[in-house]
C-alpha positions as CSV (number, residue, x, y, z in Angstrom):
1,X,0.0,0.0,0.0
2,X,1.6,3.3,-1.1
3,X,1.6,6.3,1.1
4,X,1.2,9.9,-0.1
5,X,3.5,12.5,1.4
6,X,1.6,15.3,3.2
7,X,1.4,18.6,1.5
8,X,3.9,21.2,2.6
9,X,2.8,23.8,5.1
10,X,3.0,27.3,3.7
11,X,3.2,30.6,5.5
12,X,3.7,34.1,4.0
13,X,5.9,37.0,5.1
14,X,6.4,40.4,3.4
15,X,9.2,41.2,1.1
16,X,9.7,44.3,3.2
17,X,10.7,42.1,6.1
18,X,13.5,40.7,3.9
19,X,14.8,44.1,2.9
20,X,13.3,44.5,-0.6
21,X,13.9,47.9,-2.3
22,X,11.2,50.6,-2.4
23,X,10.9,50.0,-6.2
24,X,10.3,46.3,-5.8
25,X,7.9,46.8,-3.0
26,X,6.0,49.3,-5.0
27,X,5.9,47.1,-8.0
28,X,4.6,44.2,-6.0
29,X,1.9,46.2,-4.4
30,X,0.7,47.8,-7.6
31,X,1.8,51.3,-6.6
32,X,1.2,53.6,-9.6
33,X,4.5,55.5,-9.0
34,X,6.4,52.2,-9.5
35,X,4.3,50.7,-12.3
36,X,4.8,53.9,-14.3
37,X,8.3,52.7,-15.2
38,X,7.0,49.5,-16.8
39,X,4.9,49.0,-19.9
40,X,2.5,46.4,-18.4
41,X,1.2,45.6,-14.9
42,X,1.7,42.0,-13.7
43,X,-1.5,42.4,-11.7
44,X,-3.9,42.8,-14.6
45,X,-5.0,39.8,-16.7
46,X,-5.9,42.3,-19.5
47,X,-2.3,43.5,-19.6
48,X,-1.0,40.0,-19.7
49,X,-3.3,39.1,-22.6
50,X,-2.4,42.3,-24.6
51,X,1.3,41.7,-24.0
52,X,0.9,38.2,-25.4
53,X,-0.8,39.5,-28.5
54,X,1.8,42.1,-29.1
55,X,4.7,39.7,-28.6
56,X,3.2,37.1,-30.9
57,X,2.5,39.5,-33.7
58,X,5.9,41.0,-33.5
59,X,7.6,37.6,-33.6
60,X,5.6,36.5,-36.6
61,X,6.4,39.8,-38.4
62,X,10.1,39.3,-37.8
63,X,9.9,35.9,-39.5
64,X,12.3,34.1,-37.1
65,X,10.0,31.5,-35.6
66,X,11.1,28.5,-37.6
67,X,14.8,29.3,-37.4
68,X,14.7,29.7,-33.7
69,X,12.7,26.6,-33.2
70,X,15.2,24.6,-35.3
71,X,18.0,25.7,-33.0
72,X,16.1,25.1,-29.8
73,X,15.1,21.6,-30.9
74,X,18.7,20.8,-31.6
75,X,20.0,22.3,-28.3
76,X,17.4,20.5,-26.1
77,X,18.1,17.1,-27.7
78,X,21.7,17.6,-26.7
79,X,20.8,18.2,-23.1
80,X,18.3,15.4,-22.9
81,X,14.6,16.2,-23.0
82,X,11.2,14.6,-23.2
83,X,8.9,14.5,-26.2
84,X,6.8,17.1,-24.4
85,X,9.6,19.6,-24.4
86,X,10.1,19.0,-28.2
87,X,6.4,19.5,-28.7
88,X,6.7,22.8,-26.8
89,X,9.5,23.9,-29.1
90,X,7.3,23.1,-32.1
91,X,4.6,25.3,-30.6
92,X,6.9,28.3,-31.1
93,X,6.5,27.9,-34.8
94,X,2.7,28.7,-34.5
95,X,2.0,32.4,-35.4
96,X,-0.2,32.9,-32.3
97,X,2.2,31.3,-29.8
98,X,4.0,33.3,-27.2
99,X,6.6,32.5,-24.4
100,X,7.2,33.1,-20.7
101,X,10.9,33.5,-20.3
102,X,13.4,33.5,-17.5
103,X,17.1,32.9,-17.1
104,X,20.1,32.8,-14.9
105,X,23.9,32.4,-14.7
106,X,25.4,28.9,-14.9
107,X,26.0,28.4,-11.2
108,X,28.0,25.3,-10.1
109,X,25.7,22.3,-9.5
110,X,22.7,24.3,-10.5
111,X,23.5,27.6,-8.8
112,X,21.3,28.9,-6.0
113,X,17.8,27.6,-5.2
114,X,16.1,30.6,-6.9
115,X,17.4,29.3,-10.2
116,X,14.9,26.4,-9.9
117,X,12.3,28.7,-8.5
118,X,12.5,31.0,-11.5
119,X,12.2,28.0,-13.9
120,X,9.2,26.6,-12.0
121,X,7.6,30.0,-11.9
122,X,7.9,30.3,-15.7
123,X,6.3,26.9,-16.2
124,X,3.3,27.8,-13.9
125,X,2.9,31.3,-15.5
126,X,2.9,29.8,-19.0
127,X,0.1,27.5,-17.9
128,X,-1.9,30.4,-16.5
129,X,-1.4,32.6,-19.6
130,X,-2.4,29.7,-21.9
131,X,-5.6,29.3,-19.9
132,X,-6.3,33.1,-19.9
133,X,-5.7,33.7,-23.6
134,X,-6.2,30.3,-25.3
135,X,-2.8,30.8,-27.0
136,X,0.0,28.2,-27.0
137,X,2.4,29.5,-24.4
138,X,5.9,28.0,-24.0
139,X,8.1,28.3,-20.8
140,X,11.7,29.1,-21.8
141,X,14.8,29.2,-19.6
142,X,17.6,31.4,-21.1
143,X,21.1,30.1,-20.2
144,X,23.2,33.1,-19.4
145,X,26.3,31.3,-20.8
146,X,28.0,34.3,-22.2
147,X,28.5,35.9,-18.8
148,X,32.2,36.1,-18.0
149,X,32.0,36.5,-14.2
150,X,33.4,33.1,-13.2
151,X,33.9,34.1,-9.6
152,X,30.2,34.4,-9.2
153,X,29.4,30.9,-10.3
154,X,32.3,28.7,-9.4
155,X,31.0,27.8,-5.9
156,X,28.0,26.0,-4.4
157,X,26.9,26.1,-0.8
158,X,24.9,23.6,1.3
159,X,23.6,23.7,4.9
160,X,24.8,20.7,6.9
161,X,23.9,20.8,10.6
162,X,25.4,24.0,12.1
163,X,27.7,24.6,9.2
164,X,27.5,26.0,5.7
165,X,29.7,23.8,3.6
166,X,31.1,24.9,0.2
167,X,32.3,23.1,-2.9
168,X,34.3,24.9,-5.6
169,X,35.5,24.3,-9.1
170,X,39.2,24.6,-8.5
171,X,41.6,24.6,-11.5
172,X,44.9,26.4,-12.0
173,X,43.4,29.7,-12.8
174,X,42.2,32.2,-10.0
175,X,38.4,32.5,-10.1
176,X,38.4,36.2,-10.7
177,X,40.4,35.8,-13.9
178,X,38.5,36.7,-17.1
179,X,38.2,33.4,-18.9
180,X,35.7,34.7,-21.5
181,X,32.2,33.2,-21.7
182,X,31.6,30.9,-18.7
183,X,29.5,28.6,-20.8
184,X,32.4,27.8,-23.1
185,X,34.7,26.6,-20.3
186,X,35.5,22.9,-20.7
187,X,35.5,21.0,-17.4
188,X,38.9,19.6,-16.5
189,X,39.2,16.1,-15.0
190,X,41.0,16.8,-11.7
191,X,39.0,20.0,-11.0
192,X,35.7,18.3,-11.7
193,X,36.5,15.3,-9.4
194,X,37.6,17.7,-6.6
195,X,34.4,19.6,-6.9
196,X,32.3,16.4,-6.9
197,X,34.3,15.1,-3.9
198,X,33.6,18.4,-2.0
199,X,29.9,18.0,-3.0
200,X,29.9,14.6,-1.4
201,X,31.2,16.0,1.8
202,X,28.9,19.1,1.7
203,X,25.5,17.5,1.0
204,X,23.3,16.8,4.0
205,X,22.0,13.4,4.8
206,X,18.6,12.3,3.6
207,X,16.7,9.7,1.4
208,X,17.7,11.6,-1.8
209,X,21.4,12.0,-1.1
210,X,22.5,9.3,-3.5
211,X,20.2,10.7,-6.2
212,X,21.6,14.2,-5.7
213,X,25.2,12.9,-6.2
214,X,24.2,10.8,-9.2
215,X,22.6,13.9,-10.8
216,X,25.8,15.9,-10.3
217,X,28.0,13.2,-11.6
218,X,25.8,12.6,-14.6
219,X,25.9,16.3,-15.5
220,X,29.4,17.4,-14.6
221,X,31.5,15.2,-16.7
222,X,35.1,16.1,-17.7
223,X,35.3,17.3,-21.3
224,X,31.8,18.8,-21.2
225,X,31.3,22.6,-21.2
226,X,30.0,24.4,-18.2
227,X,26.9,25.3,-20.2
228,X,26.2,21.7,-21.1
229,X,26.8,20.5,-17.5
230,X,24.5,23.1,-16.1
231,X,21.8,22.5,-18.7
232,X,21.9,18.8,-18.2
233,X,21.4,19.2,-14.4
234,X,18.7,21.8,-14.7
235,X,16.9,19.6,-17.2
236,X,16.7,16.9,-14.5
237,X,15.5,19.4,-11.9
238,X,12.9,21.1,-14.1
239,X,12.1,18.7,-16.9
240,X,9.2,20.7,-18.4
241,X,11.0,23.9,-19.4
242,X,12.6,24.6,-22.8
243,X,16.3,25.5,-22.4
244,X,18.0,28.1,-24.7
245,X,21.5,29.3,-25.3
246,X,22.0,32.4,-27.5
247,X,25.7,31.6,-27.8
248,X,25.0,30.3,-31.3
249,X,26.0,31.9,-34.6
250,X,22.6,31.2,-36.2
251,X,20.7,33.0,-33.4
252,X,23.2,35.9,-33.4
253,X,22.8,36.3,-37.1
254,X,19.0,36.7,-36.6
255,X,19.6,39.5,-34.1
256,X,22.0,41.4,-36.4
257,X,19.7,44.4,-36.7
258,X,19.7,44.8,-32.9
259,X,23.5,44.9,-32.8
260,X,23.7,47.0,-35.9
261,X,21.6,49.7,-34.3
262,X,23.7,49.8,-31.1
263,X,26.9,50.2,-33.2
264,X,25.4,53.0,-35.1
265,X,23.4,54.8,-32.3
266,X,25.0,53.8,-29.0
267,X,25.0,57.4,-27.9
268,X,21.2,57.5,-28.1
269,X,21.0,54.3,-26.0
270,X,23.2,55.8,-23.4
271,X,21.2,59.0,-23.3
272,X,17.9,57.2,-22.9
273,X,19.2,55.1,-20.1
274,X,20.7,58.1,-18.3
275,X,17.5,60.1,-18.6
276,X,15.4,57.2,-17.3
277,X,17.8,56.7,-14.4
278,X,17.4,60.3,-13.3
279,X,13.6,59.9,-13.5
280,X,13.8,56.8,-11.2
281,X,15.9,58.6,-8.6
282,X,13.7,61.7,-8.8
283,X,10.7,59.4,-8.1
284,X,12.3,58.1,-4.9
285,X,13.6,54.9,-6.3
286,X,17.1,53.6,-7.4
287,X,18.8,53.0,-10.7
288,X,20.0,49.4,-10.8
289,X,22.3,49.7,-13.9
290,X,24.9,52.4,-14.5
291,X,24.6,53.4,-18.2
292,X,27.7,52.6,-20.3
293,X,28.7,54.0,-23.7
294,X,28.5,50.8,-25.8
295,X,26.4,47.8,-24.7
296,X,28.5,45.2,-26.6
297,X,31.3,42.8,-25.9
298,X,33.6,41.0,-28.4
299,X,34.1,37.3,-27.5
300,X,37.3,35.4,-28.5
301,X,39.1,32.3,-27.3
302,X,38.9,32.7,-23.5
303,X,38.0,36.4,-23.6
304,X,35.0,38.6,-23.5
305,X,36.0,42.2,-23.9
306,X,34.0,45.4,-23.6
307,X,33.7,47.6,-26.7
308,X,34.4,51.2,-25.9
309,X,34.1,54.3,-28.1
310,X,37.3,55.9,-29.3
311,X,37.2,58.9,-31.6
312,X,34.9,58.1,-34.5
313,X,35.4,54.3,-34.0
314,X,35.8,51.8,-31.2
315,X,38.5,50.1,-29.2
316,X,38.5,46.9,-27.1
317,X,39.0,47.7,-23.5
318,X,42.4,46.9,-22.1
319,X,43.8,46.0,-25.6
320,X,45.4,47.9,-28.5
321,X,42.8,46.6,-30.9
322,X,40.8,49.3,-32.6
323,X,37.7,48.8,-34.8
324,X,36.1,51.2,-37.3
325,X,32.3,51.2,-37.3
326,X,32.5,49.4,-40.7
327,X,34.8,46.7,-39.3
328,X,32.6,46.2,-36.2
329,X,29.5,46.0,-38.4
330,X,31.3,43.5,-40.6
331,X,31.7,41.1,-37.7
332,X,27.9,40.8,-37.5
333,X,27.9,38.9,-40.8
334,X,31.4,37.4,-40.7
335,X,31.6,36.3,-37.0
336,X,28.2,36.7,-35.5
337,X,29.0,34.4,-32.6
338,X,31.7,36.8,-31.5
339,X,29.2,39.6,-30.7
340,X,27.8,39.5,-27.2
341,X,25.3,41.9,-25.5
342,X,25.7,43.3,-22.0
343,X,23.1,43.5,-19.3
344,X,21.2,46.2,-21.2
345,X,20.9,44.6,-24.6
346,X,20.6,41.0,-23.4
347,X,16.9,41.3,-22.7
348,X,16.3,42.9,-26.1
349,X,18.2,40.1,-27.7
350,X,16.0,37.6,-25.9
351,X,12.8,39.4,-26.9
352,X,14.0,39.8,-30.5
353,X,14.5,36.0,-30.8
354,X,11.4,34.9,-28.8
355,X,7.8,36.0,-28.7
356,X,8.2,37.0,-25.1
357,X,4.9,37.9,-23.4
358,X,6.4,37.8,-19.9
359,X,9.8,37.7,-18.2
360,X,10.2,36.1,-14.8
361,X,12.5,38.3,-12.8
362,X,14.2,38.5,-9.4
363,X,14.2,41.8,-7.5
364,X,17.4,43.1,-9.1
365,X,16.3,42.2,-12.6
366,X,12.9,43.7,-12.1
367,X,14.6,46.9,-11.1
368,X,16.8,47.2,-14.2
369,X,13.8,46.5,-16.4
370,X,12.4,49.8,-15.0
371,X,15.3,51.5,-16.8
372,X,14.8,49.8,-20.1
373,X,11.4,50.9,-21.3
374,X,12.7,53.8,-23.5
375,X,15.4,51.5,-24.9
376,X,12.9,48.8,-25.9
377,X,10.8,51.5,-27.6
378,X,13.8,53.0,-29.5
379,X,14.8,49.5,-30.8
380,X,11.3,48.7,-31.8
381,X,11.1,45.6,-29.6
382,X,8.0,45.0,-27.5
383,X,8.7,45.0,-23.8
384,X,7.2,42.0,-21.9
385,X,5.3,41.9,-18.7
386,X,7.8,41.7,-15.8
387,X,6.6,38.9,-13.6
388,X,8.3,38.6,-10.2
389,X,9.5,35.1,-9.5
390,X,8.1,33.1,-6.6
391,X,10.3,33.4,-3.5
392,X,10.6,30.7,-0.9
393,X,12.4,29.7,2.2
394,X,12.3,25.9,3.0
395,X,12.2,25.2,6.7
396,X,13.3,21.6,7.5
397,X,11.4,19.9,10.3
398,X,14.3,20.1,12.8
399,X,14.6,23.8,12.1
400,X,10.9,24.3,12.4
401,X,11.0,22.8,15.9
402,X,13.7,25.4,16.9
403,X,11.6,28.3,15.6
404,X,8.5,27.0,17.3
405,X,10.3,26.2,20.6
406,X,11.7,29.8,20.9
407,X,8.9,31.7,19.2
408,X,11.1,32.8,16.3
409,X,10.4,33.5,12.6
410,X,12.8,33.2,9.7
411,X,13.7,36.9,9.6
412,X,14.7,36.9,13.2
413,X,17.9,35.0,12.3
414,X,19.1,37.4,9.7
415,X,21.9,39.8,10.2
416,X,20.6,43.3,10.8
417,X,21.7,46.9,11.3
418,X,23.3,46.0,14.6
419,X,25.6,43.4,13.1
420,X,26.1,40.4,10.9
421,X,24.8,36.9,11.4
422,X,27.2,36.0,14.2
423,X,26.2,39.1,16.2
424,X,22.5,38.2,15.6
425,X,23.1,34.6,16.7
426,X,24.9,35.7,19.9
427,X,22.2,38.3,20.8
428,X,19.5,35.7,20.4
429,X,21.4,33.2,22.4
430,X,21.9,35.7,25.2
431,X,18.3,36.6,25.2
432,X,17.0,33.0,25.1
433,X,19.5,31.2,27.2
434,X,20.6,33.8,29.7
435,X,18.5,37.0,29.9
436,X,15.2,35.2,30.1
437,X,16.4,32.7,32.6
438,X,14.9,33.1,36.1
439,X,17.8,31.1,37.7
440,X,20.6,32.9,39.5
441,X,22.8,29.9,40.4
442,X,25.4,32.0,42.3
443,X,22.7,33.5,44.6
444,X,20.9,30.3,45.0
445,X,23.9,28.3,46.1
446,X,25.2,31.2,48.3
447,X,21.9,31.2,50.1
448,X,21.8,27.4,50.4
449,X,25.4,27.4,51.7
450,X,24.6,30.0,54.4
451,X,21.5,28.2,55.5
452,X,23.2,24.8,55.6
453,X,26.2,26.0,57.5
454,X,24.1,28.0,59.9
455,X,22.1,24.8,60.6
456,X,25.2,22.8,61.3
457,X,26.6,25.6,63.5
458,X,23.4,25.7,65.5
459,X,23.8,22.0,66.3
460,X,27.3,22.6,67.7
461,X,26.3,23.7,71.2
462,X,23.6,21.0,71.5
463,X,26.1,18.3,70.6
464,X,28.7,19.7,73.0
465,X,26.1,19.6,75.8
466,X,25.8,15.9,75.2
467,X,29.5,15.3,74.8
468,X,32.3,17.9,74.3
469,X,34.1,15.4,72.0
470,X,31.2,15.8,69.5
471,X,32.5,19.3,68.5
472,X,35.0,17.5,66.2
473,X,32.2,15.5,64.7
474,X,30.3,18.8,64.0
475,X,33.4,20.2,62.3
476,X,33.6,17.2,60.1
477,X,29.9,17.4,59.2
478,X,30.5,21.1,58.3
479,X,33.3,20.2,55.9
480,X,31.2,17.4,54.3
481,X,28.3,19.8,53.8
482,X,30.6,22.3,52.2
483,X,32.1,19.7,49.9
484,X,28.7,18.2,48.9
485,X,27.4,21.7,48.0
486,X,30.6,22.4,46.0
487,X,30.1,19.2,44.0
488,X,26.4,19.9,43.5
489,X,27.1,23.5,42.4
490,X,29.8,22.4,39.9
491,X,27.5,19.8,38.3
492,X,24.6,22.3,38.1
493,X,26.7,25.0,36.6
494,X,28.2,22.5,34.1
495,X,24.7,21.3,33.1
496,X,23.5,24.9,32.8
497,X,26.4,25.7,30.4
498,X,25.6,22.6,28.4
499,X,22.0,23.6,28.2
500,X,23.1,27.0,27.0
501,X,25.3,25.3,24.5
502,X,22.4,23.3,23.2
503,X,20.4,26.4,22.7
504,X,23.3,28.0,20.8
505,X,23.7,24.9,18.6
506,X,20.0,24.9,17.8
507,X,20.1,28.5,16.8
508,X,23.3,28.0,14.8
509,X,21.6,25.1,12.9
510,X,18.5,27.2,12.2
511,X,20.6,30.1,11.0
512,X,22.8,28.0,8.7
513,X,19.7,26.6,7.1
514,X,17.7,29.9,6.8
515,X,20.4,32.6,6.5
516,X,23.6,30.8,5.5
517,X,26.5,33.1,6.2
518,X,24.0,36.0,6.4
519,X,22.4,35.4,3.0
520,X,18.7,34.6,2.3
521,X,18.5,30.9,1.8
522,X,17.2,30.9,-1.8
523,X,20.1,33.2,-2.9
524,X,22.9,31.0,-1.4
525,X,22.1,27.4,-1.0
526,X,22.1,24.9,-3.9
527,X,19.0,22.9,-5.0
528,X,20.8,19.6,-4.6
529,X,20.6,20.1,-0.8
530,X,16.8,19.9,-1.0
531,X,17.1,16.8,-3.3
532,X,19.4,15.1,-0.8
533,X,17.0,15.7,2.1
534,X,13.7,15.0,0.3
535,X,14.2,13.4,-3.1
536,X,14.2,14.5,-6.7
537,X,10.6,15.6,-6.9
538,X,10.6,17.7,-3.7
539,X,11.6,21.0,-5.4
540,X,8.7,20.8,-7.8
541,X,6.3,19.8,-5.0
542,X,7.4,22.7,-2.8
543,X,7.3,25.4,-5.5
544,X,4.0,24.2,-6.9
545,X,2.5,24.1,-3.3
546,X,2.6,27.9,-3.0
547,X,0.0,30.2,-4.6
548,X,1.0,31.7,-7.9
549,X,1.3,35.1,-6.2
550,X,4.8,36.6,-5.9
551,X,3.7,39.6,-3.8
552,X,4.9,37.8,-0.7
553,X,7.7,35.5,0.3
554,X,6.7,32.0,1.3
555,X,8.0,29.9,4.2
556,X,7.5,26.2,3.2
557,X,7.6,23.4,5.8
558,X,7.9,20.1,3.9
């Protein structure tokens, strides 16, 4: 007889309690001042439907649907996919179809938990949009494989007891070294085995531990690229999303008009961004992205170099290589794969290639989209609805007991304005283990010692009346009482300290799980930790258990 696991218990807390920016809070709440910086509202079904219509018509007019679908079918077969995923790719050929897109950097062993949360949010939003509009809607995960910040992605973290344990991809090159596009890095044998060995030591125990290690070993294979390793693992974690890499000459060639306009009119792009940034600040918000002159990189073998303006042409930053506008434009047809967008143009590339009705964004991404409206308009690319991703903290049963025992919530264990995570932990421990204690052991034993010795002393004259020799016996009794009280006090103090240590250990375990090294759990811990504790399907179960409403942060107790 099979048993069904109980549904996770879900609670909600505000994003404000987690330190969300004023812009993000306003966007989530539907504040008009914040929504004014976006084309569509994520709170209105009518806006979602209209964004889908506009995106579908624009994609059909561009005439890229079949070419993009051909590339995606090829890519997803390489990374292993079901027939359902290939059917979804085929839907992109339909002139009425649209997409819900998200993406992330290629973090080691799947990156942080929110990578999976973004992908699952895209899947669920695509289902909702299809129901609302009757259109074919495809969830797509954009692999940010052209990013060159290897230091941000070379490490994975897992909570294990009171500790946060790390595993790293170590080779002979310092992590901060520019290696070019991270997705093109080929996994070395020794470095890969070291990382897998560290993963084995870092993962917590649980029924899915062997599966978690098997997934990692099946994906991170020496000789495979970082992109292919990440994609293979993400495919196993979120099997119903279409994966996409734009590091492909065929796709870059389709986007040549986008790059050509930036080469020819980069000053206009910079001015639009600068003006919108001022508007945001004047409205009481912040500008997430600092405008740069040219929003393009040139990629070479192990390099990704910023293009800077120089006189009437361009120069590669940190190099002697200069390029005339004509030469740079020539690369679009001769070497399209060597052109790479920065954070400003990447969304426009995405929405040039795909019929994007909605983009699933984290708080930082949502903020920089507030700056991009005028740029989208200038480039003639429809801006999608910006849908905040679902945000979760998973509270393991043991951690839940700690919170309940001491009347704490997840935000209580975060570092705050008075200090970092260790200061927060110490303050909680003092309050829970010491300040709230009604025991004053020093005073209690001092009073007991006085009372006991006074009682022995009071018996001295009585005993002497019976026999003067008993005075010696009274003195011996006094010493025995003193010794007995000393032993009892030492044992009591030792047990009290141990109990205080238990409290501190419990708090440390909860903090490591909920705020690892001072970071929100979803932004720091890897998804394979949840797989290890609960099994392969647990992540899908947890994310799908929360309402499709990103205006709050969910605390999930599996």
